[in-house]
Structures are given as C-alpha cells and as structure tokens.
C-alpha angles and dihedrals in degrees: 000000000000123000132179120211114193132190144097151124093119137037088249093063095039105049099057087050092050090051093053094044093050093046090052090054092046093052099038109031092184094053120108118219125191121194114206113196140153122280091245118133093245092056094048092046096047095045098040099094096039120113100228126087120270138204133168134209129195115250142144134213120256103198125079095017133128119254089264092046092050092050091050091050091049092050089052094053099082089050091050091047092050090049090050092049091053092051094048093045091053096043099039099205122192090210137027122198122191117202101184141282129095092282088069092069103068094034097053092039091052091050090050092050088053092053097249129145110267137190138166135205121217116201100182134073089238115040122234125241096266096051093043090057095041092049088074095061107027124098097229138012124205117203132195104198127045111249098037088096087078090075095056136064113279118262098024103084130091121186104229105148124233117303117243125205114264093238090060093048089052090047090057089076094056126087129228112276101211115068100192130074131359125278125211116199115208119203129174097176126277091307099040131243119252097204094049090049091054094047093052094048090049091047097053107026100053089057111011114213093221124226094324095081128046125191128215106190130188104196109171123242099289100052104037099098100047094043092051090048093049094052092045094051091050093047093242116159097238138155109203129187135157093233130011110223096181099054090161091065092042092054093044091059096042120104093178132013124214106197153144114261104247110153098240092052090049091050090054092048090050097049090048096041096235115163113226148195105217125204108184120218103250096209095052113131109277086354088275094160091065089052090049095049093044090059091062097036091057090057095051095249096115146011117240128204131170117229093249091056093058140076128167097267092049093049090047090051092051092048096047091041090059093044089051091052105056094172091057092046091050091048090054091050091052092049091048090054090054087067096051120113107191088168094061096102093048090047092055094048092048094048090047091053089050089052090053093048093049 
C-alpha cells in the first residue's frame, strides 16, 4: 500500500495531513506514505522530524496576487504539474489525498490524469480555490464543518471533521500542571498575526494584570523581539516565542486562548475543550475565518470580535471578565468540547480504505 498526502504553505494545511499520514503508518506498518509539500521553510521545519517520506515541488499561489504575480504563478503551473507527474510516476501510489494549499492542485490533478484514486479534505467552512476546482474531479471529499458540502458536487462529500495531531489528542487527557494563576495563550496562526500581537501588548502593558495572569504568546518571526521587550518592560509575566513547537504543552497550560480563526486551530481547541476569544483574519479568502468563528460563537464555545471592533482595553476587559467568571469560562469549555471530533483522522483513513476497495 502506497499513499501520497499533499498540502502545505501553512500549519493549518500541514497538520491535518500529518495526522492522516501518521494514522496510516500506525494502522498499516507496511504502508509507505509520501508527503508532498511546498519548499517553504515552514513546511520543511514542520515535516523534518516526521517518520514518513517527504518531497517538495516548486509552486506559487494564484489568489490574492497582483497581475504580475498571477502571471508568474500561471507560468509556474506547468512546471509544478511536471514535477508532480514525475513524483507520482516514481512512487506509484494507489491513493492521493490533498489537504489544502496551492500545492495540492498540481499533485491531485497529476494523480487524476494518471487514473489514480483521489480525494481531498476541506478544513474551512468556505473552501479555497484549489479545493473548489479539485472537487469537480476527485472521487471523494472530506469536510470539517456542516454546510461546506454546498460548495461541492452532490454525493461526493463525507463529514469527518478536521484531523488533529495524535500528540494533541493524547494531551487532552492530561491536567494543567501549574495550580496558581490563569494563563492566556495567544495564537496568530503558524506565522503570527501582527494586529493580534499589537492588541495583546496594548491590553496587558498599559495596565499590567500582576501575577494572577500569565501570557504564552506565539508572535511569528517578525514580531518576536519587540513583543518580548514590551512585556518585559511592563513587568508582565510572559513567555514569548516566534513559533511554539510543543503545542501540546502550551494548550495544556492555557485557561483561555486568544486566536485567529483558522480551521485547524479551531479543531484543536474543540478537541481539547479550550474556550477562546476569536479574532478572524479580515483578509482571509472569502472571509472564511469569520464564518469559521461564527459557527463556534453561535454555540457559546467562543467569543468573536472583528479587528475593527477591538482595542487593547476592550480585549483586556473581555479576557479578565472571563477569568473573573469561572462558571462562564467552564461553560464555554464544555460547549467547545461538544464540537470536537477526535475521531476525524480515523474516519478519513477508513473512508479512504473503502474508496480503494470500491
């Protein structure tokens, strides 16, 4: 059995694929899994220590680019497709699964052209360009959020949920180690979020909360230095890093998460039952992060604010208001847990095996 998983460009497109690849190897030890990603630094760093095989192809995004950028991306497409065809011809997979990001387009298309079984997974409530196009040709489509089936051909979709890395599922059974104080975890996605960073610094440095609240802040590369300095000068108890490698430990210690609303982060919050204040990225394609966040906010699992609605004092008030109301915070945690789908990875593997057997 040989399977290709393809995706990348962001953590949100990598981690579901990692979860599926590792579940395949766990269930079928003789299986070979090849992960085809982009050659971006985040892909290389995230995949480096994983046990499956890895390849990268050169490709560029199409959406959200200038005219020159779009032309450059279009010119790259034939090269990307040729690279994908070479990889598939050499590896000879029985199944190719795309988990999102522009790299999935040429790889899944190449597999379809070669007559192989193909499927895709959509994490968001509103599918991206690559998955909308691929949905017309693939054999099966896995979705994470009810309602996104409306964007795909009838009869192809299966509601599985969004796969979560096994180390996070294992962490869900462990309790917070520190008994004193509250911890807020700040996430802007795998590459940080400048506006969220600014809001948090403004919220906690103008009027520091004292020893009762600790901050664990993932900033992204460009903001790490100034965010760390701002907290230190204000005397805020903060642990700042550009990227959190051990997300399991970070989630375990968090009493509340302030975050963008990427689908993979939301899936992790749901499985672990972590209440959240969600600040959707306003420039996300088709404003899908707002739709993602609204799904949880309607159910009482999270609070959602647009960037333009927030300033530092308001964000501070919302965070401390939740910390000062333990029953409300606990209710949000319970509601968040209701949305968790810890079985998502297993469901995708099982449905993929059924597809192969059909």
